[in-house]
N, C-alpha and C positions, 0 to 999 in steps of 0.2 A: 542519554537515552540510547539503549542498545537497539540493534536491528529488529529484534522480535517485538519489543514494546512499541517501536515506531510503526511497525507494520500493523499491529493490532489497533493502536490508537488511530492510525490513518483509516483503517477499514471501518471501524465503528463510527468515527466522526463523519466519514463520507456516507455511511449508511444512514445516519440519522439527520445530518444537516445538509448533505449534498456538496460540502465544501471540504477541501483539504486543509488540515490544521496549518496555521501560519508558520509555526516553528518547523514543521516537516517540509512545507513548501520552500521555506528559506534554505533548509539543509540540502535540498535537491535543486536549487537554483531557479525555482518558480516564484513569481510574485504576482500579486493581483494588479491588473492594469487599472490606473486611475480612470475614473469615469470622465468622459468628455463633458466639458461645460457647454451647455446650450447658449446660443446667442440670446442676449437679454431682450425680452419682449414684454414691456410693462402692461400692454393692453390685455394680454391673455393670461389667465391664471394657469399655473402649472397643473398638468394632468396628474392624477394620483398614480403612484407607481403600481405596476401590476403586482399581484400577490407573489411572494417568493414561492417557487415550486418546492413542494415537499418531497423528501426522499421517498422513493417507492420501489416496488419490485423490479422496475426496469433499470435501476441503477446498475452500473457495472460491478459495484462491490457485491451486491447480492448475486448477480449473474456469475461472477467468477467463483464465489463461494459455492453456488449450486453445482458448478462444473467440478470443483474439487471434491464435493460430496459425491457426485455421480461417479466420477472416475477413480477416486482414491478413498472414499468413505472418510474423508478428513474430519468432518463434523462429528461423525460417530466416534472416531478415535479421540478427539479433543473433549467430547462430552462424557466419555467413559471414565469412571473412577478406576485408575490403574494401580492404586495402592495395594490391592490384594494380589496382584500378579507378580511373578518373579521377574528379575531383570532379563533373564533369557526370553521369557514370554513377551515382555514389552519390546525387547530388541528385535525379535522376529516380526512383530506387528509393525514396528517402525520401518523396517526395511521395505515391506510391501507398500505402506502408505507413502513413504518417501519416493519410491520408484514411480508409483502411479501418479502422485501429485506433480512430480517433476515433468513427466511426460505430458500431463494436461497443461501445465504452464508453458512448456515449449511449443505446444500445438497452437495456443491462442495469443501468446505474448513473445515479443523478441526482447529479451532482457540482456543488457550489457553492463559491464562495470563502469562506474563513474571514473575511476582512475585505473588505467591498465598498467599496473605495476605489481611488484612483488611485496606482499605484506611483510613488515618487519624492516624494510629498507627506508632510509631517509628520503623524504620528498619535500620539495619546496612548495609552499602554499601558492606562490604566484604561477605555478604550472597547472593549477586546477581552477576551473571557472569559479568566480565568486558566488557563494551561496551553495556550491555543490559539495562542500565539505564542512565538517564541524571539528573544532579543536577539542581534544580530551586530554586529561592528565593535568599537568602543572601549567595551566593556561595563564599567561601574564594578566595582570589586572586590567590592562587596556584591551584585552581580548584579541590581540594580534600577535602573530608569530611568523618568522620567516620560513619555518618548516618544522618537520618532526617525523617520527616513524609512522609509516602507513600501517594502521591497525585493521582497517577494513576498507576494501575497495569501493564499497557502495554499489547501489544498483539503480539503473534507470530503465524505463520502458521505452525502447526506441520505436516499437510498433505494437499496437493492440488490435487484435482481429477477433473480437468476440462474435459469436453467432447472433443473428438478429433476434431470434426468439428468446424471450426472457421468461423466467418462472412467473406464474400467475399468483398474485396476492402475496408475494414474499415467500412463496413455497420453495424451499431448498431441495427437499426430497419428499416424495409422497410416502405416507405410511404404507407398510406392506402387510397385507392380511392374507394368511394362507387358508385356503378353503380345503377342508378334509372330507 
């Protein structure tokens, strides 16, 4: 799974289920904490579990997407059919979207590489936290290797500082109606 597909998968699974996909969580060193077992009490019946909260517009995934739309028009760019445009036109649009989206991410997130190394250089797997890397290429059948070439440093969010206000009702950007 490459970076872009992992990002989109994480975004949409978080958006609709409120949970990070297990394979992505493992890849970044996160794991679900096992539920603590309550002391046995034969006289009391167990209380029903509260309903699972549904993903809604207050989720960080919708909020960050709304920020990227507001600041960089990212959703507009991704939803546009760009097949009719020349490579020069697409390239010009991408420069603006990239610059504005990067600024928005840097304003609300502190992102750091998982491995602070040079891509293409040999790295030992024991120097990286377990679960913070995935092996690609000719992976041995046992799924373990002493090391390999660093192909991607990975990313982790060291700090998330999203504004308190979230879009209402899943609204990413309001429609714009020009009055003449």
